[in-house]
Every structure is written in structure tokens, then in C-alpha cells.
C-alpha atoms as a printed R data frame, in Angstrom:
    type eleno elety resid chain resno       x       y       z
1   ATOM     1    CA   GLU     A     1  -9.311 -50.707   7.733
2   ATOM     2    CA   CYS     A     2 -12.444 -48.840   6.727
3   ATOM     3    CA   ILE     A     3 -13.173 -46.629   3.415
4   ATOM     4    CA   ASN     A     4 -12.920 -43.141   4.085
5   ATOM     5    CA   GLY     A     5 -16.148 -41.869   5.791
6   ATOM     6    CA   LYS     A     6 -16.611 -44.953   7.667
7   ATOM     7    CA   TYR     A     7 -15.350 -46.313  11.124
8   ATOM     8    CA   GLY     A     8 -15.901 -49.131  13.707
9   ATOM     9    CA   ILE     A     9 -15.107 -52.631  14.250
10  ATOM    10    CA   ASN     A    10 -17.071 -53.912  10.831
11  ATOM    11    CA   CYS     A    11 -16.867 -50.362   9.592
12  ATOM    12    CA   ASN     A    12 -20.659 -49.848   9.845
13  ATOM    13    CA   ASN     A    13 -20.795 -46.603  11.510
14  ATOM    14    CA   SER     A    14 -20.521 -43.210   9.289
15  ATOM    15    CA   CYS     A    15 -18.269 -40.610  10.180
16  ATOM    16    CA   SER     A    16 -20.043 -37.393  11.298
17  ATOM    17    CA   CYS     A    17 -17.333 -35.351   9.604
18  ATOM    18    CA   GLN     A    18 -17.644 -32.618   6.849
19  ATOM    19    CA   MET     A    19 -15.728 -34.889   4.586
20  ATOM    20    CA   SER     A    20 -14.828 -32.051   2.111
21  ATOM    21    CA   ASN     A    21 -12.856 -30.070   5.282
22  ATOM    22    CA   THR     A    22 -11.523 -33.392   6.614
23  ATOM    23    CA   LYS     A    23  -8.289 -34.808   6.347
24  ATOM    24    CA   THR     A    24  -9.055 -38.374   7.910
25  ATOM    25    CA   CYS     A    25 -11.841 -39.966   9.883
26  ATOM    26    CA   ASP     A    26 -10.334 -42.224  12.756
27  ATOM    27    CA   ASN     A    27 -11.047 -46.172  11.949
28  ATOM    28    CA   VAL     A    28 -11.685 -46.705  15.309
29  ATOM    29    CA   ASN     A    29 -13.862 -44.230  16.828
30  ATOM    30    CA   GLY     A    30 -14.469 -41.604  14.179
31  ATOM    31    CA   THR     A    31 -12.771 -38.784  15.238
32  ATOM    32    CA   CYS     A    32 -12.056 -36.359  12.625
33  ATOM    33    CA   ALA     A    33  -8.846 -34.769  11.654
34  ATOM    34    CA   CYS     A    34  -9.361 -31.184   9.694
35  ATOM    35    CA   VAL     A    35  -7.693 -30.008   6.802
36  ATOM    36    CA   ASN     A    36  -6.137 -26.504   7.394
37  ATOM    37    CA   GLY     A    37  -8.164 -23.835   7.839
38  ATOM    38    CA   TRP     A    38 -11.065 -25.789   9.396
39  ATOM    39    CA   LYS     A    39 -11.817 -26.908  12.995
40  ATOM    40    CA   GLY     A    40 -14.203 -28.384  15.249
41  ATOM    41    CA   GLU     A    41 -15.480 -31.916  15.932
42  ATOM    42    CA   THR     A    42 -16.873 -32.442  12.517
43  ATOM    43    CA   CYS     A    43 -14.590 -29.984  10.581
44  ATOM    44    CA   THR     A    44 -17.390 -27.515  10.017
45  ATOM    45    CA   ILE     A    45 -16.183 -24.372  11.815
46  ATOM    46    CA   ASP     A    46 -13.938 -22.082   9.570
47  ATOM    47    CA   ILE     A    47 -10.739 -20.698  11.176
48  ATOM    48    CA   ASP     A    48 -10.705 -17.051  10.659
49  ATOM    49    CA   GLU     A    49  -6.884 -16.615   9.773
50  ATOM    50    CA   CYS     A    50  -7.559 -12.688   9.390
51  ATOM    51    CA   ALA     A    51  -8.716 -12.719  13.023
52  ATOM    52    CA   ASP     A    52  -6.132 -14.981  14.587
53  ATOM    53    CA   ARG     A    53  -3.374 -13.091  12.616
54  ATOM    54    CA   SER     A    54  -1.872 -16.256  10.985
55  ATOM    55    CA   GLY     A    55  -2.920 -14.955   7.371
56  ATOM    56    CA   SER     A    56  -0.299 -12.311   7.009
57  ATOM    57    CA   CYS     A    57  -0.535  -9.867   4.052
58  ATOM    58    CA   GLN     A    58   1.931  -7.635   2.456
59  ATOM    59    CA   GLU     A    59   2.065  -3.760   2.814
60  ATOM    60    CA   HIS     A    60  -0.828  -1.978   1.359
61  ATOM    61    CA   SER     A    61  -3.006  -4.918   1.379
62  ATOM    62    CA   HIS     A    62  -5.379  -6.486   4.070
63  ATOM    63    CA   CYS     A    63  -6.736  -9.926   4.880
64  ATOM    64    CA   LEU     A    64  -9.950 -11.375   3.813
65  ATOM    65    CA   ASN     A    65 -11.331 -14.648   5.439
66  ATOM    66    CA   THR     A    66 -12.781 -17.067   2.877
67  ATOM    67    CA   ASN     A    67 -13.976 -20.673   3.774
68  ATOM    68    CA   GLY     A    68 -11.108 -22.655   4.833
69  ATOM    69    CA   SER     A    69  -8.409 -20.127   4.192
70  ATOM    70    CA   TYR     A    70  -7.877 -16.318   3.294
71  ATOM    71    CA   ILE     A    71  -6.930 -13.890   0.648
72  ATOM    72    CA   CYS     A    72  -4.984 -10.890   0.605
73  ATOM    73    CA   VAL     A    73  -6.419  -7.947  -1.120
74  ATOM    74    CA   CYS     A    74  -4.810  -4.734  -2.078
75  ATOM    75    CA   ASP     A    75  -5.968  -1.679  -0.258
76  ATOM    76    CA   ASP     A    76  -7.873   1.133  -1.928
77  ATOM    77    CA   GLY     A    77  -5.350   3.103  -4.088
78  ATOM    78    CA   PHE     A    78  -3.433   0.027  -4.905
79  ATOM    79    CA   ILE     A    79  -3.438  -2.615  -7.465
80  ATOM    80    CA   GLN     A    80  -1.887  -6.019  -7.664
81  ATOM    81    CA   LYS     A    81   1.261  -6.289  -9.406
82  ATOM    82    CA   GLU     A    82   2.871  -9.474  -9.477
83  ATOM    83    CA   ASN     A    83   3.552 -10.187  -5.779
84  ATOM    84    CA   PHE     A    84   3.038  -6.741  -4.506
85  ATOM    85    CA   CYS     A    85   0.449  -4.055  -4.159
86  ATOM    86    CA   ALA     A    86   1.424  -0.861  -6.329
87  ATOM    87    CA   GLU     A    87  -0.078   2.362  -6.027
88  ATOM    88    CA   CYS     A    88  -2.261   3.449  -8.561
89  ATOM    89    CA   ASP     A    89  -1.064   5.606 -11.491
90  ATOM    90    CA   ASP     A    90  -1.702   9.560 -11.524
91  ATOM    91    CA   ASN     A    91  -5.014   9.299 -13.189
92  ATOM    92    CA   SER     A    92  -6.759   6.188 -11.165
93  ATOM    93    CA   TYR     A    93  -8.000   5.866  -7.570
94  ATOM    94    CA   GLY     A    94 -10.112   3.514  -5.452
95  ATOM    95    CA   PRO     A    95 -10.549  -0.221  -5.339
96  ATOM    96    CA   VAL     A    96  -8.019  -2.009  -7.556
97  ATOM    97    CA   CYS     A    97  -7.724   1.322  -9.202
98  ATOM    98    CA   SER     A    98 -10.858   1.097 -11.308
99  ATOM    99    CA   LEU     A    99 -12.077   4.502 -10.722
100 ATOM   100    CA   ARG     A   100 -10.688   7.404 -13.029
101 ATOM   101    CA   CYS     A   101  -9.672  10.701 -11.526
102 ATOM   102    CA   SER     A   102 -11.212  14.116 -12.689
103 ATOM   103    CA   CYS     A   103  -8.414  16.195 -11.511
104 ATOM   104    CA   GLY     A   104  -7.096  19.224 -13.714
105 ATOM   105    CA   ALA     A   105  -3.552  19.896 -14.758
106 ATOM   106    CA   ASN     A   106  -2.193  21.225 -11.464
107 ATOM   107    CA   PHE     A   107  -4.096  18.833  -9.105
108 ATOM   108    CA   ARG     A   108  -3.151  15.704  -7.521
109 ATOM   109    CA   CYS     A   109  -5.875  12.878  -7.014
110 ATOM   110    CA   ASP     A   110  -6.101  10.983  -3.630
111 ATOM   111    CA   LYS     A   111  -5.590   7.263  -4.719
112 ATOM   112    CA   THR     A   112  -7.974   6.301  -2.143
113 ATOM   113    CA   ASN     A   113 -11.151   8.607  -2.682
114 ATOM   114    CA   GLY     A   114 -10.492  10.836  -5.793
115 ATOM   115    CA   VAL     A   115 -10.572  13.923  -4.000
116 ATOM   116    CA   CYS     A   116  -8.131  16.443  -5.695
117 ATOM   117    CA   TYR     A   117  -5.844  18.418  -3.970
118 ATOM   118    CA   CYS     A   118  -3.763  20.979  -5.467
119 ATOM   119    CA   LYS     A   119   0.034  19.889  -6.300
120 ATOM   120    CA   PRO     A   120   2.927  21.316  -4.465
121 ATOM   121    CA   GLY     A   121   3.767  24.817  -5.616
122 ATOM   122    CA   PHE     A   122  -0.073  25.659  -6.500
123 ATOM   123    CA   ARG     A   123  -3.072  26.971  -4.681
124 ATOM   124    CA   GLY     A   124  -6.545  28.251  -5.144
125 ATOM   125    CA   ASP     A   125 -10.001  26.757  -5.976
126 ATOM   126    CA   ASN     A   126  -8.628  25.749  -9.338
127 ATOM   127    CA   CYS     A   127  -5.133  25.125  -8.506
128 ATOM   128    CA   ASP     A   128  -3.897  28.051 -11.107
129 ATOM   129    CA   ILE     A   129  -2.232  30.294  -8.511
130 ATOM   130    CA   ASP     A   130   1.368  29.599  -8.275
131 ATOM   131    CA   ILE     A   131   2.902  30.081  -4.759
132 ATOM   132    CA   ASP     A   132   5.893  32.287  -4.969
133 ATOM   133    CA   GLU     A   133   8.029  30.526  -2.621
134 ATOM   134    CA   CYS     A   134  10.655  33.261  -2.702
135 ATOM   135    CA   SER     A   135   8.516  35.971  -1.598
136 ATOM   136    CA   GLU     A   136   7.037  34.017   0.983
137 ATOM   137    CA   ALA     A   137  10.075  32.833   2.235
138 ATOM   138    CA   ILE     A   138   9.095  28.972   2.042
139 ATOM   139    CA   HIS     A   139  12.246  27.721   0.489
140 ATOM   140    CA   GLY     A   140  15.356  26.188   1.236
141 ATOM   141    CA   CYS     A   141  17.850  28.549  -0.448
142 ATOM   142    CA   ASN     A   142  20.452  29.461   1.982
143 ATOM   143    CA   SER     A   143  21.750  33.504   1.681
144 ATOM   144    CA   GLY     A   144  24.999  32.438   3.850
145 ATOM   145    CA   ASN     A   145  25.897  30.180   1.290
146 ATOM   146    CA   HIS     A   146  25.610  32.949  -1.329
147 ATOM   147    CA   GLN     A   147  22.333  31.434  -2.655
148 ATOM   148    CA   ALA     A   148  19.264  33.177  -4.144
149 ATOM   149    CA   CYS     A   149  15.883  32.042  -4.648
150 ATOM   150    CA   GLU     A   150  14.456  32.030  -7.920
151 ATOM   151    CA   ASN     A   151  10.718  31.285  -8.301
152 ATOM   152    CA   SER     A   152   9.684  28.897 -11.047
153 ATOM   153    CA   ILE     A   153   5.969  27.931 -11.831
154 ATOM   154    CA   GLY     A   154   5.077  25.220  -9.682
155 ATOM   155    CA   GLY     A   155   8.267  25.519  -7.581
156 ATOM   156    CA   TYR     A   156  11.748  27.332  -7.105
157 ATOM   157    CA   GLN     A   157  15.241  26.840  -7.402
158 ATOM   158    CA   CYS     A   158  18.388  28.056  -5.349
159 ATOM   159    CA   VAL     A   159  20.782  29.815  -7.693
160 ATOM   160    CA   CYS     A   160  24.357  31.325  -6.989
161 ATOM   161    CA   GLN     A   161  24.451  35.019  -6.266
162 ATOM   162    CA   THR     A   162  26.728  37.016  -8.920
163 ATOM   163    CA   GLY     A   163  30.247  35.848  -8.619
164 ATOM   164    CA   TYR     A   164  29.479  32.635  -7.174
165 ATOM   165    CA   THR     A   165  29.360  29.315  -8.594
166 ATOM   166    CA   LYS     A   166  27.758  25.959  -7.339
167 ATOM   167    CA   GLU     A   167  29.812  23.207  -5.860
168 ATOM   168    CA   CYS     A   168  27.855  20.366  -4.876
169 ATOM   169    CA   ASP     A   169  24.897  21.577  -2.910
170 ATOM   170    CA   LEU     A   170  26.857  24.718  -1.569
171 ATOM   171    CA   CYS     A   171  27.412  28.044  -3.739
172 ATOM   172    CA   GLU     A   172  31.266  28.733  -3.241
173 ATOM   173    CA   CYS     A   173  33.239  32.067  -4.183
174 ATOM   174    CA   LYS     A   174  34.313  31.903  -7.943
175 ATOM   175    CA   GLY     A   175  37.800  33.298  -8.473
176 ATOM   176    CA   ARG     A   176  38.626  34.137  -4.716
177 ATOM   177    CA   LEU     A   177  41.075  32.868  -2.526
178 ATOM   178    CA   ASN     A   178  40.133  31.948   1.266
179 ATOM   179    CA   VAL     A   179  42.688  33.605   3.031
180 ATOM   180    CA   PRO     A   180  42.610  34.309   7.117
């Protein structure tokens, strides 16, 4: 049996394999058996696991081919936390959440590109105008269930009309019998 990297009857022939990428060089004919991640007669062709879909990555990440392997990299707006990619906190954005948002109090920072958008319930160039969901009829209160809309800063709430109390998510009569 020949030492690694040699083949032939007297082990005088040198294998043409890229040894760092080779599992074995056949003792008889010098055929290369490549390690995972490499292919070709001499094990010099990197297998692109990302292109052939053998490199599977978790949600919010993408495959990045490396020599003989691949790695999963979190998408912009996400950062590696243990075994998953978590969304950036409210004040960060970009690659590995490395950039700081400069949005004001009523703004929401886009985790990918740092663009500032008004938080729900606000509008205007500086996001300083409270949207009155009640007067604009963009609320979820149901007057048929005896609910009234009450505006609040950045939102609204459904309150029961006088004489009614809230049970579950519906406003029901208080102190009245339901007689047909």
C-alpha cells in the first residue's frame, strides 16, 4: 500500500489530486476521491452549495458559498442569536444590526435601510400629528354592540356607551333583561 499522495505498482507515481481537498488517492490508478464540498478529477472545483440548493439556511438568512463549504448569513435587519436570526432592536438596522437609527419618538425605523416611517397612529413630516381614528372612521369599534370610539395619542380604544358594560370583546346591556 502506498503512502498518501502516491500510487502505482511501486508507488512511484504522484497523485495529481489537490491533497487538502482529497479524501483518498487510489493506490492503483491515482483516482482522486474528494472530501465534501469539492469535485473534479483533481478535487480543485468548489461545489457551490448555495447554487445547487444543498446549503439550506434558516428564515431571515441567506447562503454564502465558501471554499469547500458554505455559511448562512443573517439578512440585513437581522442579527445572529444562538441558532436563529433575530430582528434588530428598535434603534438598529442594516448588516448585523450594526447601524444606529436616527428616527424620532413617533417614527419607526426600517430594519433593512434605516428609513424612518411614522408609527401607526401618527402622520406628518415629523410624525407629530396624531391620527384621530374615531373622526376618520378608521377604527374597529362597533356601534351595533353599543361601542363608542375614544381617540388617544397614537391610537384609540373602544368604550361602552352609557348604560353598558364590557363583557369579553362585546359591550352588553348593563342591568337590562333580554326579553323577546
